[in-house]
N, C-alpha and C positions, 0 to 999 in steps of 0.2 A: 460523735453525733452532733449535728448542727443545732444550735439553740434556736427554736422557732422565733424567738423575739429578735434574733439577729439577722433574719432574712431581709435581703435588700428589697427596696421598692420594686414592684412588678409593673410591666407594661400594662397589665390589666387594671392598675390603679387609675388610669386615665379614662376608663370606661365606666359607665354607671352600672352598679350592681343592684338588680331589682329586689334581691332578698339577701342582704348582708348576714342576717341571722342564720339562714340556711348554709351559706358559705362557711361561716364560722363553725357550724356543727360538723361539716365535712372535714375541715382542718383539724378540729379537736379529735375526731375519730382517728385520723391518721396519726396524730401525736400520741393518742392512747395506745394504738397498736404498736407503735415504735417503742414506747416505754415498756409495754407489757411483754411483747414477743420479740423485740429486737428489730433493728433496721432491715435485716434481710427478709424477714417475714412481711414487713411493711412494703418493701420493694416488690415482693412477689404479688401481694394483693393489688398494688398499683398496676403491675403488668397485666394481671388478669382483668382488671377493670378497663384498661386501655384496649385489650383485645376484644372485650365485649362491645366497647364503643365502636371500634372499627368494624366489627361484624354487623353492627346495627346501622352502619352507614353514616355515623357522625363524622363531621369534617374536623379531624384532629391531626396534628403533625405526627408522622410516624417516628417511632424510635429508630435511631440510626444504628444502634448496636444491641444485639440480644445476647443471651447467655451462650457460653461456649458449648452448645449442644446441637444435636441435629434439629433441623427445621421440621422434618417429618418424623413423628414417632414411629417406632416399630409396629405398633398396633394399627397404624394407618397406612402401612405399605401395601400396595396391591400385589396380588400374586403375579408371577411372571408367566406370560403366555408363551411357554416353550419348555424345553428340556434343560434344566439347569445343569445336570451332570454332563450332558453332552457339550454344553457351552463351556464348562470347566475344562474338559479335555481339549477342546479347540483352542482355548486360551493358553493352555499349557504348551501345545505344539508351537503356537505363535511366540510365546516367551522364549522357548528353546531356540527356534530358528533365528529370531532377532539377535540373540546373544551369540549364536554360532556364526552368523554372517559377519558381525563386526570382529569377532575374535579371529576368524580365518583371514580377514582382510588385514589384520594387524601385522602379519608377516611382511606385507608390502609397504607398511608404514603410511597407509592412507587414512588411518584414524576411523572415527565413528563413535557413536554414543549408544550406550547400553542402558544406563540407569533410568533415563527419562521414560522410555516405553515400559520398563519393568514396573514403574510406579503407576502408569496410566493404563495398563492393559485392559482392565475391566471397563474403564471409561469408554474406550473404543469398541470393545467387543460387544458390550450391551447395545451400543448404538447400531453397529452393523447388523446385529441379529434382530433388532426390534424396531428401530426408529428411522434410520437414514434411508430416505427414498432414493431409488436409482432413476436413471434417465427414462426407463420404460414404465415408470410408475403410472398407474391409471389416474391417480390424483394430480400428478405434476408431470404429465407426459412431455418429453423432450427437455425437461429442465431438472427434475429431481430436486433433492436438497443440495445446498452448497456447503461443502465441508472444508473448513480451514484447519488443516492438520498441523499440530505443533511440530516445527521442523526437526527437532532433535528426536522425535518419536518415529521418524521415517522407517527405521529398520523393522519396526513392528508392523507397519502397513505393508512393506515388502514381504514380510513373513506370511501375512494373511493372503496376499496375492499368490504366493507360492503354494500355500495349502489349497487355494481355490483353483490352481492350474493356470493362472495367468502369467506366472513367472516360473522359470526353471532353475536348476542348480547352477548352471553356467552363469546365468544373469546374477544370481545372488553372489557368486564368487567374483563378479565384476562390480560389486558395490564400490562406488567412488573411483572406478576405473573406466572412464567413458571414452577415452581416446580411440579405442578400437572399434567403437560403434555399437557395442553390445553390452554397455554397462548401465548401472543405475546411479543417478545423481545423488549427491550427499543428502540433499533436502528436497522438499517439493518444488521442482522446477519444471513447469509445463513445456518450456522451449526444449528442454533436454529429454523429457519423457511425455510427449503430448497426448498419448492415449490414456494415461493414468492421472496425472496431476492436473488440477484445474487452477489452483491458486498458490502462488509463491507466498511463503510465510516466514522467510528468513531473508532480509534482516528483521530482527525481532521488533515488535511494535507495529509493523505495517499490517500484519494479519488482523489484529483486533480492529484497527481503524478501517481497513478495507471491508471487513465483515459488516460493520455498521452501514457503510454506504452501499454495500451490495444489497442488504436487506431493504434499505431505503429505495434503491433503484428498482428492486422487484415491485415495490408499491407504485413507483413511478410508471413502470410498464403497464401495470394493471389499470391504474387510474386513467392513463392516457388511452386505453383501449388498444394498445399494441399487442399485448398477449396477457391472458389471465394467468399469473403465476402466484396467485394467492395461496396455493397449497404447498408452495416451496418454502422450506424452512432453512435458515442459515445457522450452522453450528460452527462456533469458533473455539478451538481447543488451544488453551494458553497455559503458560507457566506462571506461577506466582511471582517469580523473579522478573519475568517479562513485563509485568505490570508497572515496573519502575520506568519503562520507556514512556516519554510524554505522549507519543502517538497512541499508546494503548488506552489511555483514558481521555483523549482529547475530545471525543465526540459522544461521550456518555449522555450528556444532556440532550443532544439531538435525538438519540435513539429513544429516550424517554418522552421527550416533547412530542415526537411524532407517533408515539404508541407502537413501536415496532415489536409487536408480540410475535413476529415471524423470525425472531433472532434469539439465540441462546448462546451465552458464553459458558464454557466449561473450563474453570480454572483449576489446574492440578496443583493443589497446595501441598507439595511435599516438603515445604519449609526450607528448601535449599535452592540457591541459584548456582552460578558456575563455580564459584570459589568457596562457598560456605553458606551460612544461614541467610535467608532473605531478610529477616528482621531479628537479628540475634537477641536484642534486649527487649523486643516487643512481640506483638502477635499479629502476623500479617493477615490472618483470616478476619480478625476483628476490624482491622484497618480497612480491608477491602469491603467488608460488609457495610461499614459506615459510608465509605466513598460511593458505593453503588446505590445504597438506600437514599443517600442524600441527593443523588442525581435522578432518582425516581424509578429505579429498577426494582423488579421483584427479585428477592434474594433467597436462595435455598442453600442451607449449609448441610453438607453430608460429611460429618466429621468422624463419627464413631461407629464401629461395627457392633454386631449383636452381642458380643462378649461384654460390652459395657452396660448392657441393659440391667444386669444384676447389680452392678455398682450404683447405678442411678437409683434403683429401687431401695437400696440400703441407705441412701443419702437423705435421711429424714431431717437433718439440720441444715442442709444446703451447703455444708462445708466442702463437699467434693466439687460442686459447680464453682464455688468461690475460688478454690485452689486452681482449677483449670483456667480460670480467667486471669489469674495473676502469674502463672508460670510462663516465662518468655520462651520463644520458639527454640532458641539454641539449647535451653535446658531440656525441653521436651525431646529434642533430637538426641540428647545424651541419654535420656531414659530409654529410648528405643534400642540402645546398645549395651545397657548395663543390666546386671542381674537383679532378682527380686529383692535381695537384701538392700541394695543401694536405693531402690525405689521406695522401699518401706521407710528408710531413714530420711531421704531427701524430699519425697513427695508426701507420703502419709504422715511423716513426723512433724509437719508444719504446725499442727494444732491438735489439741486433745481429741476433738471429735473425729478427726481423720485417723488418728492412732487407733481409736476404737473400731472404726470402719475397716482399717487394714487387718485387724485381728480376725475379722470374719472371712478373709480371703486367703486362699492357699497361694503358695509361691507360683504354682503353675497358672493360676487364674491371673495373678498380677502380670506375669510374663506374657500371657496370651493377650491381655488388654494393651499393654504398653509396647509390645514388640510387633504384634501382628494385626490387631483388630482396628482397622481404619475403615471409614465409610466408603472410601474410594476403591477398596479392595473387595467389596461385597456386592455381587450382582443385584440382589434385591434392593439394596439401598440406592444404587445408581439408577436402576430401573424406575424406582418410585420418584426420584428426582426428575428424570427425563419426562416421565408421564405428567408430573405436576407442571413442568415448564411448558409443555405443549397445551395444557388445558388452561393455563393462565392467560387472560385476555387484558389488553389495554396497556401493556408495558412489556419491555424485553425482560428476560430472566438471566440472572447469573447464578451458576451452580458452583459453590466453593467446596470442592471435594478434597478431603485430607487423605494423603497417601504417604508411603515411605519410599523415598527415592532409592532405587536399587532393590525393591522388594522381590523376594525369591532368589536373588543372585548370591545369597550367602553372607556370612558375617563380614567378609572382606569388603563388601560393597554397601550393604544396607546402612543408610544414614551417615555414610562417611563423607566428610567435607570434600574429599578429592574425587568422589565417584564420577563426577561429570567428565573428568579427564582420564578415567580408567577405561582402557580399550579392549581388555581381554580377561577371560577367566582361565585358570589352569584346568588341566584334565580332571584333577581331583575335585575342583569346585564344580565342574560340569556334572560329574557323577553325583555329587551331593544334590545339585539342582534337579537332576533327573529323578532321584529318589523322592525328593520333596514334591515334585510335580506328578509323580506316578507314571512316567513315560516308559514304554517298553523298548528301551534302547540298550542293547547288550554291551558289556565291556568290550567284546570283540569288534564292535563297530568303530572303536577308537584306534585307527591305524596310524602307526608312526607318530603318535602324539597329536594327530589331527582330529578335532571334534567333528562328528558327522552332522549333516542335516537330518532332520527327522520328518517322516511323512507317513501317515497311517495307510496310504493307498488311495488311488483315485476313486475307487468304488467303496471306500470305507464308510461306515455310518457317520463319522465326523464330517467328511467331505460332502456326503450327500445332504446332511443336515444343513451345513453351511450354505450350500448352493440352493437348497430349497428355501431357506430363509431369505436369501438375497433375491431369488426369483419372485417371492411373494411381495417383496418391497420394491420391485422394479429393476432388477439387474444389479450388476457389480458396482461397487463403490469403494474408493473414489474412482471416477472415470470421467475423462474428458472426451466428448464427442463433438466433432465438427460435422454437422449435418450437411449433405449436399445442397447448398443454397443456390438458387438461381441468381445470376448477377443482377444487381439493382439496375433498373433502367437509367440510362444516361440522361442527364438534364439536356434540354434543348441547346444546340450550339449557339443560338442567339443570346443566351444568358451570358456566355463567356465572350462572345464576339463583340458585345456592346462595349467592352473595355478596350478593344483594339483601336477605336477611333481617337482615344485620348480625351482630354478635358478642355481642349482649346485654350482660351485665356484664363479659365477658372483654375484656381489652385485647390488641389485636393490632397490630403494626407493619405498615405498608403493604409493607415489604420481605417480610415473612413472608406477607402476603396474595398477593403476586405469585408467590412460590415455590410456595405451595399451589396456585394456579391452574395453574401449569405442571405440577406433579405430576399434577393431574387430566387435563391435556391430553395428556401423554405416554402416558397409559394408553389413549387413544383407539385403537381397533383399526384405523381407516382411516389416520389421519395421525400417530399417536403416534411412529412410527419416524422421521418426517421432522423432528422437533424436534432441534436441535443446541445443547445447552447449552454455553456457553463461559464460563470463569471464570479470572481470573489469580491462582490460588493463594489465593483468599479465600472458598472455598465455605463453610467453616464460619462465617465472619463473617456470611454472608448466609443461614445456616440451610439450606444445600443438602446437608449431609452425608447427609441421609436418602435422597438420590438415588444415592449411591455404590453400595450393594449392589444396588439394583434396576436401574439403568441401566448401571453400570460406567463406569470412566474409560478412554478409548481409549488403548491402547498396542499397537504392532505386534508386540511380544513377548509380549503377554498379561501374566500375573503369574508371574514366575519365583521368587517368594519367598513365605514365609508372613507376612502382615501382622501387625504387633505387636498390632493390635486385633481379630484374627480372631474372638475369642470374644464380641465385642460385636455388638449388633444392627445398628449403622450402621458396619460395618467398611470399611476402605479397600480397594476392589476395582478392580483394573485388568483389562482384558480386550481381546483382539484385536478384538472386535466391540463394544467399549464405546461408549456414546453421548456421554458428557461429554468435552469437550476442556478439561482442566485444565492450563493452559499454564505454570504457574510464574509467576515474578514478571516478566511482560512484557506490558504493555498493548499495545505495538506488535505483538507476535506474536499476541495475542488479537484485535486488530482485523484483522490479516491473515487469521486464521481466519474471522472474521465475513464479510469481503469474499468469500472463496472460497465459503463456504456460501451467502451471500445472492445470489450470481450463478450458482449451479449450475443454476438453471432455464434459463439461456441457454447456459452453457458445456457442460453435459452433458444438457440436456433433462430434468433431475430437480429439481423444486421442493423445496427444503429450507427449514426455518423456524428460522433461528438466533436465539437470544437470548444476548446478551453482557451479563453483570451485573458491575459494577465499582464501586469507590469513585468517586462522581460527580466528585470533584475531579481524579481522574487519568484521566478519559476525554477530554472535549473539550479541557481545558487541555493535556493531554500528547500527544494523538494526533489533534488536529483536522484536520491535513493528510490523514490517512488517512480521516477522515469525508468530506472533499471527494473523495478518490479513490473512496470508496464511492458517493457521489452520482453521480460521473462514470460509474462502471461500472454504474449502474442497479440497485444492490443493494436487496434487500428483507429486512426483519427487524426485530427489536426490540433496541434498545440500552437498557439499564436502569442508570441512575445511582443506585446504592444509597448508604446512609448520606448522603443528600442534605441540603442546607441548610447555612447557616453556623452555626447554633446547636444542631443536634440531635445532632451527634457529640461526646459529652462527653469532655473531657480531651485530645483529640488535637491541637488547636492549629492554628496558622496555615496550614500547608501541607496540612491535611486538611479544613479548613472551607470547603466549597464555597458561595460566594455568587454565582457568576457563570456556571455552566455553561449555564443557559438563554439567557444573552446570546450566548454563542459559538454555541450550537446555532441560535439565531434567524437567524444569518447564512448558514446552509446551506439553499438552496432545497428540497433533497430531504428535509430532516428535519422531521417533524411532532412538535413538542415539547409534551409534556403534563406538568403538575405535579399529579397527582391527590391529593386529600385523603383519599378513602375507598376501601375495598376494592371496593365496587360500581362505583366510577368506573373502577378498573383493569380490572375484568371487562368493562365496556362498551367501553372503549378497545381492549383486546386483541381482543375479539370483532369489532369493526368493522375493526380492522387486518387480521385474518385474511381477512375478506371482501374488503377492498379490494386487498390484495397477492396473495392466493392463491385468491380465489373470483371473484365477479362484481362487478367494479368498475362503479360507476354511470357513465352517460354524462358525459363531461367529466372524470372522475377519472383521474389518472395512477396506475397501480399501481406504478410504479417509484419508490417512496418508502420511507423507513424511519422508524420511530418511536423517539423518545427519551422515556422515562418516568423521572421522578425519583421515588424511593421512599425512605421514611424508616425509621430504626431505633428510633423512639420508639413504644412500645406505647401505644395509645389505644383506648377503646371504639369499635367500628365501628357506625355507625347503620344503620338500614334504609334502603333506597332510596326516596325520595319518588316519587310518581306523576308521570309525564309529563316526566321530566328528561333522557331519552336524547339528544334533539337538542342540548340545552344542554351536556351532557357532551362530546359530540363536537365541537361548534363552539366551545366554550371558556368558556361562562358560563351559569349558571342560578341562580335564587333557591333557596337551601337551606331557608330559613324566614323568617318575618316575626316581629316582636315578639309579634304576637298568636298565631301558630301555635306559638310557643315557650312559650306560657302565661305571658307576662310582664305581660299586661293593662295596657298603657300608658293614660294618660289620653287622652281624645278630642282635646285640644288640645296633646298632647305634641310637643316638637320631634322631628324624625325625621332619621335619617341612614342611608345605605346603606354597609354594610361588606363589602368584597370581599376574600376570603382565598383563597390557593392553598396546596396541599400542607399541611404540618403547621401552617402559620400559621392555618388556619381554626379550630383549637382555641383559640388565644388570642383570635381574633375572637369566637368563641361565648362565651368567658368575659367578654370586654369587653361583649358584648351584654347579658348578665345584669347586670353591674355598672352599666351605663348606665341600665338600667331601674330597678333596685332602689335605687341610691344617688343618681341624678341626675334621674330622671324622664324620661329620654330614650328614645324608641323607636328601635330599630335593627333593620334587616333584614339578614340575612347571606346573601351570595352565594358560591358556590364557583366560582372562576375556574380551570378545569382547564387552560386554555391561553391565556396572554396573547399568545403568538406567532400562534396561529391566528386570534385575534380581530383582531390587527393586519393579517395578510395578507388576511383577508376585507375589512377596511376599505380597504386599498390597492387591492384589486380593484374595490371600489365607486367609489373616486375615479377610477380609470382608465375605468370604464364611464361615469361622468359626463362625462368629456372626450370620449367617443364619442357623447354625446347620449343615453345610456341612464340611466334613473332607477333607482338601486339604493341601498338604505339599509343601511349596515353593520350586521351582526348585533348588535354590542355596543350600538349605539344602539337597535335594535329591542328587545333584551332589557331595557334600562334605561328604556324609554319609560314615562313616567308615574311613575317611582319618585321619591318625595318626598325633598327635602333634598339635602345634598351627598353626594359619594361619596368614601370613604376606602378605598384599596387597601392591603393588607398582604401582605408576602411574606417568606420567610426568605432571600431573595436581595437583592442590591443594588436600589435603587429603580428603576434603569433597566429592570428586568424588568417590573414593573407599569406603568411609565410608557410602555410601548410603545403603550398604547391611549388615552393622555390626550387627544389632539387630537380624538378622535371621541366623547368623552363630553360630552353637552350639559350635564350638571349641573356644579356646582362640584367640581373633581377635585383630590385630593391623595393622597400615598402615604407609606407607611412601609416601610423595608427595612433590610437589614443591610449597609450600605456599609462599606468599609474592610477591613483584614486581620482574619482570624479570630483566636481566642485560646482558650487552654485554661481551662475552668472548667465549672461545672455549667450545665445548660440554663437554669435560672432566672437565674443571674448573667449568662450571655452575652446573654440576651434583654433584660435590664435595661440592660446595657452598650450594646447597639445600639438600644435604644428601640423594641422591637417586642413587648414583653410586653403582657399584657392591660391593665395599669395605664397603660402608655404609650399604648396605643390609645385608652383612655378619655380621657386628657388631650388627645390630638390631635383626637379627635372633638369634645370640648367646645370646643376652640380654633376649629375650623371653624364650629361653630354660633354661637359668640360673635361671630365676625367678621361673621356674617350678622344679628346682633341677635336670635337665637332663644333664647339662654340668656344669663344675666348674665355679664359679663366676669369678675366675681369668682369665678365657678365654676371657671375655669381655674386661677387662683392657689390656690384652696382645694383643688382636686384634686391639684395638684403637691405641696402640703404634706402632704396626707393620705397620698399614696403614696410620699413620700420621693423624689420626682424632682427 
């Protein structure tokens, strides 16, 4: 016990105490209780006093950690509005079929997970029967609730859909066998099963992050008057081990700060992760409670089942609660597998008061408590927690539900460290499980050692009850519905055509060209309100500050202060109905925003047009996993990698110099990657993207794609749009000019080369074109390669068609047909980017690029360093021509000397 006289100075000492004598009396009372009744009694009284203060509305800091007991006492649990016995039977069937599905698939070696759903079955079943609103819900019509299902629990969701008649045995038998077209994906994958799953939740950590931003986006839609989705609730089902992922807790403060009481986390605390205990030497529930309380969340602990009530009533000394708080998780996991004698010795033997308490308990009672009775396994306790979460206002809620991993699967599974990797039960284990669950499955149903699926019948009381409950809640769940949406009206052609004229003598960066285009599009009376500008605290870098006063920055509180720049034209304006999502320094949060907005057409039946603009280096490199999540969720919109390229961002250096984002983007099948050189190319790409994603997609076109555009911060004169180049812009390549059309007048017998440039590199290419003609007598034609990736994909499709006996010529070959001389491709990215098309170019092909780490310097110096400046292009072009005998070999040496290379 701490000596009161040794207490360190307090921060309160710097504040005046209006009644020191009264303060001393309170302190003396506490000292007296501590000395007379012990520190635990004193702590109990302090807790009661703090609870009373909180209930009276006094502004006191909350305790970050409470005792290791349930938040809601048994006496305060509401009765369940339903048939508990019927729900027990339904849960039993689902447990059985989930385990049977994975076990039957084990013979094919495809794997699967059994133990996670076994521990979480009641967490889901209670929600499906009483809380989760469907798409036809009267309260949340067209939207329902948003369910983020823990990925490893997917067999249980499939099992319930089977009981409901939405899946059949053949589909269950094709779990993790999708190649034939009638299978079920391993985890929640909307792209693979788009009528069932709404949200991908594996890779782990992305589900919790996305759930927060989905709840936030729901408020955004409501506050902006797009659609009232205030009755939709977001439920995120997570594992305690998953909370180690940094994304899982990255946005907790945002959810609390914005009062997202339309969000509930349900964390299945079975104390185990993939290979063993989550916190072997500690207590993960207590850790999570402190973390969430500290972030401002409402915390509900659902730890113990009803069997523990008797133990707590007998704990008149507080010894039981003290012992529960000190036992580490790995030891408690051991208690779940050991007999009563072991528990008496190692748990109750810790101090005399516990020994006496243990004498009052039978071995059966001890076994029941430590082996079976967890709050997450009892419907009434889960129901009470969910009800409390929905009634709590002003903050999001996290429910920490303690369970046993592998519950009801038998001694070979329950609480075993290896159970996450265990894929099957034996026939005898299934029979034991059947008896435990009370299922009417005869031994004769096990044919040739094969476990059968179980179903009580389409017209059974269980199925009728299940369907009636779902009908009352608004239909099946989870369910993804794409409502037949009318195509969004196309913006006026003049909005895009204004870029076709070029900029004359004015220099304009393509970043600014894109921002100007968006400024014009958001003014459109029909679709302007549907644009969702997203930026991670770099709006001024990208020239977007002009959008602040006109569109406003979204804030649920509006603007409660007078901005320091209020007297300026482009002042910082926040508004409750603001359109811009300015997220602060979080690319992960911005991507989660983008995913929520880009899939609103399916989640809420409201098409939104997000564009997320970011430092290109910090997009794909940093959040590529979320881009895959976006593709899985069938998102639509525009990702814009600004300050793109390895040599255009002057002075920033290695970790800002992007030379590879198109490489990473090329790996994502849903991403259409473009590296436009000119403003008119941007306009053409955005116009066609709006048509494809939000208007009338052409036959065979998938509208469920997203665009990645790289734009540059280097101001350059923007040329007028040549005639007849639209198809080439969209497909990836067109001839911008020839030596003749550029007015360079080459000799009739001049050596000729084709220069392909993308993005800002085309300007060096054009400079090289002029130098080749004027200094070396070489004719060069310049091509704009707007998308190396789209050219490659088209060529791959042509190869596949050829294998099917169809004749198709890749577009890149069609475009370059008849072009004289070798082809030299130039990019501000690593050579791997332009080399994507090399095998389909019939001419002699070579490339230049910015391989290696970036560096800080001027643009000219950086380009010389990487060998991509105009002079380097000239030397490389002469070298290719010399190798073909079309210019003297001495020209290459002479050029190197002349340019100092």
